C-alpha positions as CSV (number, residue, x, y, z in Angstrom):
1,M,-50.5,-4.4,34.7
2,T,-53.9,-2.6,34.9
3,S,-55.0,0.5,37.2
4,L,-58.2,1.6,38.5
5,P,-59.0,5.4,37.5
6,D,-58.8,7.9,40.0
7,H,-62.5,8.1,40.8
8,A,-62.7,4.6,41.7
9,P,-63.4,3.4,45.2
10,D,-60.2,1.5,45.4
11,A,-57.9,3.9,43.3
12,G,-54.5,3.7,44.0
13,K,-54.4,0.0,44.2
14,T,-53.0,-1.9,41.5
15,I,-54.5,-5.0,40.0
16,L,-52.3,-7.8,38.8
17,A,-53.4,-9.7,35.4
18,I,-53.5,-13.2,36.0
19,P,-51.3,-14.7,33.3
20,I,-53.2,-16.9,30.8
21,L,-51.5,-20.4,29.4
22,L,-51.9,-20.5,25.5
23,T,-54.2,-23.5,26.9
24,G,-56.5,-21.5,28.5
25,R,-55.4,-22.6,31.9
26,R,-54.6,-20.3,34.4
27,Q,-50.8,-20.3,35.1
28,I,-49.8,-20.9,39.1
29,M,-47.8,-18.7,40.3
30,P,-45.3,-19.8,43.2
31,R,-46.5,-17.9,46.5
32,L,-44.1,-15.1,47.7
33,P,-42.6,-15.2,51.3
34,H,-45.1,-12.7,52.9
35,Q,-47.9,-14.9,51.6
36,F,-47.5,-17.5,53.8
37,P,-49.4,-18.4,56.9
38,R,-46.1,-19.0,59.3
39,R,-43.7,-16.5,58.8
40,L,-40.5,-16.7,60.7
41,L,-37.5,-14.1,61.3
42,L,-34.2,-15.5,62.2
43,A,-31.4,-13.8,63.2
44,V,-27.9,-14.4,64.9
45,T,-27.2,-11.5,67.5
46,G,-24.3,-10.5,70.0
47,L,-24.0,-7.4,72.4
48,S,-26.3,-5.4,69.7
49,P,-29.9,-6.7,70.1
50,Q,-31.1,-3.9,68.0
51,I,-30.4,-5.8,64.8
52,V,-33.8,-7.4,65.6
53,T,-35.9,-4.6,65.9
54,E,-33.7,-3.0,62.8
55,T,-34.8,-5.7,60.7
56,L,-38.0,-6.1,62.0
57,Y,-38.7,-2.2,61.0
58,A,-36.9,-2.8,57.5
59,L,-39.1,-6.1,56.7
60,A,-42.4,-4.8,58.0
61,V,-42.8,-1.1,57.7
62,G,-40.1,-0.3,55.3
63,R,-41.4,-2.3,51.8
64,N,-43.8,-2.0,49.7
65,E,-44.8,-6.0,50.4
66,P,-44.4,-5.8,54.1
67,F,-42.9,-9.4,55.5
68,I,-44.4,-9.3,59.0
69,P,-43.3,-12.2,61.3
70,T,-45.6,-14.3,63.2
71,E,-42.4,-15.5,65.0
72,I,-38.9,-14.5,65.8
73,R,-36.4,-16.5,67.0
74,L,-32.8,-15.7,67.9
75,I,-29.7,-17.6,68.4
76,T,-27.0,-16.0,70.8
77,T,-24.6,-16.4,73.5
78,R,-25.3,-16.4,77.2
79,E,-24.7,-12.4,77.8
80,G,-26.3,-11.5,73.8
81,A,-29.6,-13.7,75.2
82,E,-29.8,-11.1,78.7
83,R,-29.4,-8.1,76.4
84,A,-32.2,-8.8,74.3
85,R,-34.4,-9.8,77.3
86,L,-33.5,-6.5,78.9
87,S,-33.4,-4.3,75.7
88,L,-36.1,-5.7,73.5
89,L,-38.6,-7.8,75.6
90,H,-38.9,-6.0,78.9
91,P,-42.4,-5.4,79.8
92,A,-42.3,-2.1,80.4
93,S,-39.0,-0.4,78.5
94,G,-38.6,-3.3,76.0
95,W,-38.5,-1.9,72.4
96,F,-39.4,-4.6,70.3
97,H,-42.8,-3.8,72.0
98,R,-42.2,0.3,71.1
99,L,-41.9,-1.0,67.7
100,R,-45.1,-2.6,67.5
101,A,-47.1,-0.4,69.0
102,D,-45.4,2.9,67.1
103,Y,-46.7,1.3,63.9
104,E,-49.2,-0.9,64.8
105,L,-47.9,-3.9,64.1
106,P,-50.1,-7.2,64.7
107,E,-48.9,-9.9,67.5
108,I,-45.6,-11.4,66.8
109,A,-44.7,-14.5,68.6
110,F,-41.7,-13.3,70.5
111,K,-40.5,-14.1,74.2
112,P,-37.7,-15.2,76.3
113,S,-38.3,-18.7,75.3
114,C,-37.7,-17.9,71.3
115,I,-33.9,-17.0,72.3
116,H,-31.9,-19.9,71.4
117,V,-28.6,-19.7,73.8
118,I,-25.7,-22.0,72.1
119,E,-24.3,-24.4,74.3
120,G,-20.5,-25.7,74.8
121,A,-19.5,-29.0,75.1
122,D,-20.3,-29.1,78.4
123,A,-23.8,-28.3,77.8
124,Q,-23.5,-25.1,79.6
125,P,-24.7,-22.1,78.1
126,L,-21.5,-20.0,76.4
127,S,-20.6,-16.8,77.0
128,D,-18.6,-16.0,73.7
129,I,-17.3,-18.5,71.0
130,R,-14.0,-18.5,71.1
131,S,-11.9,-22.0,71.0
132,A,-12.6,-24.5,68.0
133,E,-14.9,-26.6,69.8
134,D,-17.2,-23.4,70.7
135,N,-17.3,-23.1,66.7
136,I,-18.1,-26.8,66.1
137,G,-20.9,-26.9,68.8
138,A,-22.4,-23.3,67.4
139,A,-21.8,-24.7,63.6
140,D,-24.3,-28.0,65.1
141,A,-26.6,-25.7,67.1
142,I,-27.4,-23.7,64.0
143,T,-27.6,-26.1,61.7
144,E,-30.4,-28.0,63.6
145,I,-32.2,-24.8,64.3
146,V,-32.6,-23.9,60.6
147,R,-33.1,-27.5,59.4
148,N,-36.1,-27.9,62.2
149,L,-37.4,-24.6,60.9
150,T,-37.6,-25.6,57.4
151,V,-39.6,-28.7,57.8
152,D,-42.8,-26.9,57.7
153,D,-43.8,-26.2,54.0
154,E,-46.3,-23.8,55.0
155,A,-43.7,-21.7,56.8
156,A,-41.3,-18.9,55.1
157,L,-38.1,-17.7,56.8
158,H,-36.3,-15.0,56.9
159,V,-32.4,-15.3,58.0
160,S,-30.6,-12.1,59.3
161,I,-26.8,-12.4,59.2
162,A,-26.4,-8.7,60.6
163,G,-25.4,-9.5,64.1
164,G,-23.3,-12.0,66.5
165,R,-19.7,-13.0,65.5
166,K,-18.8,-13.4,62.2
167,T,-18.7,-17.3,62.2
168,M,-22.1,-17.5,63.6
169,G,-23.5,-15.5,60.7
170,F,-21.5,-17.5,58.4
171,Y,-22.6,-20.8,59.5
172,L,-26.2,-19.4,59.8
173,G,-25.9,-18.5,55.9
174,Y,-24.1,-21.7,55.1
175,A,-27.4,-23.6,57.0
176,L,-29.8,-21.7,55.0
177,S,-28.1,-22.2,51.6
178,L,-27.8,-26.7,53.1
179,Y,-31.9,-26.8,54.0
180,G,-33.6,-23.4,52.5
181,R,-36.3,-23.4,50.3
182,R,-37.9,-21.2,47.5
183,Q,-39.4,-18.9,49.4
184,D,-37.0,-18.7,52.3
185,R,-34.5,-15.7,52.0
186,L,-31.6,-14.2,53.2
187,S,-30.3,-10.8,54.7
188,H,-28.2,-8.0,56.1
189,V,-29.4,-4.8,57.4
190,L,-27.9,-1.5,56.6
191,V,-28.1,1.7,58.9
192,N,-26.9,5.2,58.4
193,D,-24.8,7.3,60.1
194,P,-24.5,8.6,62.8
195,F,-27.4,5.6,64.1
196,E,-25.1,2.4,63.0
197,S,-23.8,0.9,66.1
198,H,-25.2,3.6,68.4
199,S,-26.1,1.4,71.5
200,Q,-29.1,3.8,71.9
201,F,-31.0,3.3,68.3
202,F,-33.0,0.2,67.9
203,Y,-35.2,1.9,64.4
204,P,-36.4,4.8,63.0
205,T,-39.1,6.1,65.5
206,W,-42.3,7.2,64.3
207,E,-42.3,10.4,66.5
208,S,-39.0,12.6,67.6
209,H,-36.5,11.0,69.6
210,I,-33.3,12.5,70.3
211,I,-30.0,10.7,71.3
212,H,-26.8,11.6,71.5
213,T,-23.3,10.5,69.6
214,P,-20.4,9.3,71.9
215,P,-18.1,11.6,73.2
216,P,-16.3,13.8,72.7
217,A,-19.0,15.2,69.8
218,N,-22.1,14.1,71.8
219,R,-23.7,15.5,69.0
220,P,-28.0,15.2,69.3
221,C,-29.8,13.3,66.4
222,D,-33.4,12.4,65.5
223,T,-33.7,8.9,65.4
224,R,-37.4,9.8,62.9
225,D,-34.3,10.7,60.7
226,A,-32.7,7.2,60.6
227,V,-32.4,5.0,57.2
228,V,-32.9,1.3,57.5
229,T,-31.7,-0.5,54.2
230,L,-32.4,-4.2,53.9
231,A,-30.1,-6.1,51.8
232,D,-31.2,-9.4,50.3
233,I,-28.4,-11.5,49.5
234,P,-29.0,-14.3,47.0
235,F,-27.7,-17.9,48.3
236,V,-27.4,-21.0,46.3
237,R,-29.8,-23.8,47.6
238,L,-28.6,-27.3,47.7
239,R,-31.5,-29.2,50.1
240,E,-32.7,-31.1,47.0
241,G,-29.3,-32.6,46.9
242,L,-29.5,-34.2,50.6
243,P,-30.5,-37.2,51.7
244,Q,-33.9,-37.3,53.1
245,R,-32.7,-38.4,56.5
246,L,-30.6,-35.0,56.8
247,V,-33.6,-33.0,56.0
248,Q,-35.8,-34.9,58.0
249,G,-33.5,-35.6,61.2
250,R,-30.9,-34.0,63.7
251,T,-27.6,-33.6,61.8
252,R,-24.4,-32.3,62.2
253,F,-23.1,-29.0,60.3
254,S,-20.1,-31.2,58.8
255,E,-22.4,-34.2,57.9
256,A,-24.5,-31.8,55.8
257,V,-21.6,-30.3,54.6
258,A,-20.4,-33.3,53.3
259,A,-23.6,-34.4,51.9
260,A,-23.8,-31.7,49.8
261,Q,-20.7,-31.7,48.4
262,R,-21.4,-35.4,47.6
263,A,-24.4,-34.4,45.6
264,I,-22.5,-32.1,43.1
265,G,-19.4,-34.7,43.4
266,P,-18.1,-37.3,40.7
267,V,-20.9,-40.0,39.6
268,E,-19.9,-43.2,40.9
269,L,-21.5,-46.5,41.9
270,A,-20.5,-48.9,43.9
271,L,-23.0,-52.1,44.8
272,D,-22.3,-54.6,47.3
273,L,-24.6,-57.2,46.9
274,P,-24.1,-59.6,50.0
275,G,-24.0,-56.8,52.1
276,R,-27.3,-55.3,50.8
277,R,-25.9,-51.8,50.2
278,I,-24.8,-49.2,47.4
279,R,-22.2,-46.4,47.5
280,A,-23.8,-43.4,45.1
281,G,-21.3,-40.7,44.6
282,G,-20.1,-41.3,48.6
283,E,-23.4,-41.7,50.2
284,V,-24.0,-45.3,51.3
285,V,-27.5,-46.5,51.3
286,D,-27.7,-49.4,53.6
287,N,-30.3,-52.3,53.6
288,M,-31.8,-52.1,50.3
289,P,-34.7,-54.4,49.4
290,P,-33.2,-57.4,47.5
291,V,-35.7,-56.8,44.7
292,L,-34.8,-53.2,44.4
293,L,-31.0,-54.1,44.6
294,A,-31.5,-56.7,42.2
295,F,-33.1,-54.7,39.5
296,L,-30.3,-51.5,39.7
297,A,-27.6,-54.7,39.8
298,W,-29.0,-55.9,36.8
299,M,-28.8,-52.6,35.0
300,A,-25.6,-51.7,36.6
301,R,-23.8,-54.8,35.3
302,R,-25.0,-54.4,31.5
303,Q,-23.5,-51.1,32.1
304,A,-20.4,-52.0,33.2
305,S,-20.0,-54.3,30.5
306,G,-21.0,-52.2,28.0
307,A,-24.3,-54.1,27.1
308,E,-27.1,-52.2,25.9
309,W,-29.7,-50.7,27.3
310,V,-33.2,-53.2,28.2
311,S,-36.4,-52.2,26.8
312,C,-39.9,-52.5,28.7
313,P,-41.5,-55.7,28.0
314,S,-44.6,-55.2,25.9
315,D,-48.1,-56.5,27.6
316,G,-48.3,-60.4,27.3
317,A,-45.0,-60.7,25.9
318,P,-42.9,-61.4,28.9
319,E,-38.5,-61.6,28.3
320,P,-37.0,-64.4,29.4
321,G,-33.6,-62.6,29.0
322,H,-34.4,-60.1,31.1
323,A,-35.7,-62.6,33.7
324,A,-32.3,-64.2,33.9
325,G,-30.5,-61.1,34.0
326,F,-32.7,-60.5,37.0
327,L,-32.7,-63.7,38.9
328,A,-28.8,-63.9,38.9
329,E,-28.2,-60.6,40.7
330,Y,-31.1,-61.5,43.1
331,T,-29.8,-65.0,44.3
332,E,-26.3,-63.6,44.9
333,I,-28.1,-61.2,47.0
334,I,-30.4,-63.3,49.2
335,G,-27.6,-66.4,49.2
336,P,-28.7,-70.4,48.6
337,L,-31.4,-70.4,51.5
338,G,-33.4,-67.7,50.1
339,D,-36.9,-67.6,48.6
340,S,-35.0,-67.4,45.3
341,E,-37.6,-70.1,44.2
342,R,-40.6,-68.3,44.8
343,T,-39.6,-65.3,42.5
344,A,-38.0,-67.8,40.1
345,N,-41.5,-69.2,39.6
346,R,-43.1,-65.6,39.5
347,L,-40.7,-64.8,36.5
348,R,-40.8,-68.5,34.9
349,Y,-42.1,-67.6,31.4
350,G,-40.0,-64.0,31.9
351,M,-40.4,-60.5,32.8
352,E,-43.7,-59.3,32.5
353,N,-44.5,-55.5,31.5
354,H,-45.9,-55.3,35.1
355,F,-43.0,-56.4,36.9
356,F,-40.7,-54.2,35.1
357,S,-42.4,-51.0,34.9
358,Q,-43.4,-51.3,38.9
359,T,-40.0,-52.5,39.8
360,K,-38.4,-49.7,37.9
361,S,-40.7,-46.9,39.8
362,K,-40.3,-48.2,43.2
363,L,-36.7,-48.4,42.7
364,V,-36.6,-44.4,41.7
365,R,-38.9,-43.7,44.7
366,Y,-36.7,-45.5,47.0
367,L,-33.1,-43.7,45.7
368,R,-34.9,-40.5,45.8
369,S,-36.4,-40.8,49.1
370,H,-32.5,-41.8,50.5
371,L,-30.3,-39.9,48.8
372,G,-32.3,-36.7,47.7
373,D,-33.3,-36.0,44.5
374,R,-30.6,-34.0,42.8
375,H,-28.1,-36.5,44.4
376,A,-30.1,-39.5,43.4
377,G,-30.6,-38.4,39.6
378,P,-27.6,-40.0,37.9
379,Y,-28.6,-43.3,39.4
380,L,-31.8,-43.8,38.6
381,P,-32.6,-45.9,35.6
382,T,-33.0,-43.7,32.5
383,A,-35.0,-43.9,29.1
384,K,-33.5,-43.0,25.9
385,G,-35.3,-43.1,22.5
386,R,-39.1,-42.6,21.7
387,R,-41.7,-45.6,21.8
388,P,-41.6,-48.5,20.5
389,Q,-37.3,-48.5,20.5
390,R,-37.2,-46.9,24.0
391,R,-34.6,-48.2,26.3
392,F,-33.8,-48.1,29.9
393,G,-30.3,-48.3,31.9
394,L,-28.1,-46.4,34.0
395,D,-26.2,-43.0,32.1
396,I,-23.3,-43.5,34.3
397,K,-19.9,-44.1,32.3
398,P,-19.0,-47.9,32.4
399,G,-15.5,-47.7,34.4
400,L,-17.4,-46.0,37.3
401,V,-19.7,-48.9,38.0
402,S,-18.1,-51.4,40.4
403,F,-19.1,-54.7,42.3
404,E,-17.3,-54.5,45.4
405,S,-17.5,-55.0,49.6
406,I,-18.5,-51.5,51.1
407,S,-17.5,-51.0,54.9
408,M,-19.8,-48.9,57.1
409,G,-17.0,-47.6,59.4
């Protein structure tokens, strides 16, 4: 790190040296959360809406590299929403507006429509979370909110689990573990005594502001002296192991958890050729394109039988054996009335380099799209060895490959 001399116009500022690779190219450094154009603070709250202003203060004022949200979102109950509207967003006395004015923070999108009230099984706002059904509804709602907010690659999400019921905080943290990206963060806010949980404390004020502790002590204390600390919570990011349908589309909490569990579960591959589907580690992929399924089945069949992995045909030297193995699987998939004759005619001299390479690449993209990058890994055609001896196959134990009927129920 290089600093300017004291007499320089920008004295006190620090210039970061840009790391240079040995090749002379500049190293590309990942953006930090505060460098994203869209920055969101998401929190769960209950009967203590001051969690929002405490966290906002810690992020925007109490850090050397401030994370100033461009938006704030709350997840709460009916009672929590009312308290947040009156305590934080009231035009005249709202503490959110006071905090922005005190510390001259820029515009932050936070209004009543940014407060999400959890609904019960009857689609009515919940006043509290008490039953098993309420917990399921809260889990699903929180999961969907986090999933939706992490779709935007140009957004950084900061999640606070300091408020609300413990189950709400747990579900919120778990949802971020399922869907969180490199730029997303998780935290809990800490406040010193006697300000912690004080109904009249919302953040350390710029000027002196006296509040009193509860009776019988009724001791005066100055909110200017409060200390608010943000405790960052590390979390495991499981997003890459989720199928794309769960990343891009609405899902239930239990379904997302099950998918994440399958991604770290045993590597097992079942192929249902007539049904045109596979089951990879418990995740079913249905309606596979016949050519891709046949290519996968060809390699899977060889793996199950202990046969040697296959080489990519050389340019101008088609492989008849490759074509025969592939066509046997393809014919079983499409049936006697399919277009096997056209495909067989294409491969009549053997499988060419272009067909092998193109089909393998399409299969890799397809499985990654449907299984997720991390989950798809064991089921992708893998290369071993160096050219010209390089060979391709499935790196799965032969006993964990099967051909069977797969039910969609």
